[in-house]
N, C-alpha and C positions, 0 to 999 in steps of 0.2 A: 394489386397484391400489396399487402402491408408487411413491412419489414419490422420484426419485433426484436431482432438481435443480430449483431454483426460480429463475427469472430475472425481473428487473425492468428495463425499458428505457425510455429517453426518446429521442424523435426531435425534432430541431430543423428547422424550415423557415425559411430566411433569405430575406426579401423585400427585394431590393435596389432602390434608386431607379432609375428609367429612365435608360438610358445607361451603367450600370455592367455590365460583363461578369461572367461567373461568377468566383467566387473561385479563386485559384490554390492549390496545395497548401500553401504557406507560410501564407497567410491562413487556410485551413481549420484548420491545426495551431494557429495562434495563437488562433482562436476556441475550439477544443476545449480548449485549456489553461485558458481562462477559465471554462468551464462544467462541467468534470468533475474529479473527484478521482482523480489518477493512482494513489493508493494502493489504492483500492477499486473503481474503475470502469475499463472498457475502452472505447476508441473503435473502432467498426467502420466503416471508410470505405466498405465495400461491404455490400450486403444479405446477411444470413446465410441459409443454407438449412438449417442444423442447429446445435445447441448442442454437438454432439460435439467433443471436443478430445483431441488426443494429448498434451497437456501433462500431465506428471506433477508433482504438487505436491512441493515440497521437504519432506523429513521434518522433523518437529518435533524440535528439538534442545534439550538442557538447557544453559543458560549458567552456567558455574561461578563464580558471584559469591562464594560462600562461600570457595572455594579461591583465587581470583585477584583478587577485589575489583574495583575500578574498571576495571582493565585489561580484564577480560572484557566489561564493559559498553561500554567505548570501542570495542573491536573489533567487537562485534555492532552497535553504533550505526552504524558506518561501513559494514559489510557489508550491513545491511538498510536503510540510509537512514532511520533512525528519527528523526533531527533532535533528539536529546537535546542540550540545552546543558549548560554546566558545572554549573549548579544541579541539573538533572535527574540528571546522573551522580552527583553527591554524594548527593542525596536517595535515589535508588534503590539505590546501593551500601549506604548505611546501613540502609535499609528491609530489603533482602533479606539482607544479611550479618549485621547486628547485631540488628535488631528481630525479624523473623519467621524468621530462620535457614532460608532457603529458596532454592534455586537455581531461578530462573525459567526457563521455556521460551520459545522464540522466539514462540509464539503469544501468551503473556501479555505479552511486551514489545511486540509489535506492537499489541496492544490498548491498552496504556497510553500508547503514543506518540501 
């Protein structure tokens, strides 16, 4: 048997005090934001019947830090929402361009973010 995908899930049951009606969509979204990591997890508001997805993952891209320096990191930081701060940009520019002389790919940058 070949394994093509492995999933782990969590399900939350909210028990409300008597007299409180069901949560509205805004309240459910607020709760979901508190208990899941939007970078690595998905919220499924309805029961899944399959894990099949038509989503095509983005291709892995090389980020030209050696050629373009911090500008390349600043652009990919915004595009991918990596949340690198000024110190991170300086550190990773020096690390990749000067120390290890390596253009990182988008997977590597996502991992270190």
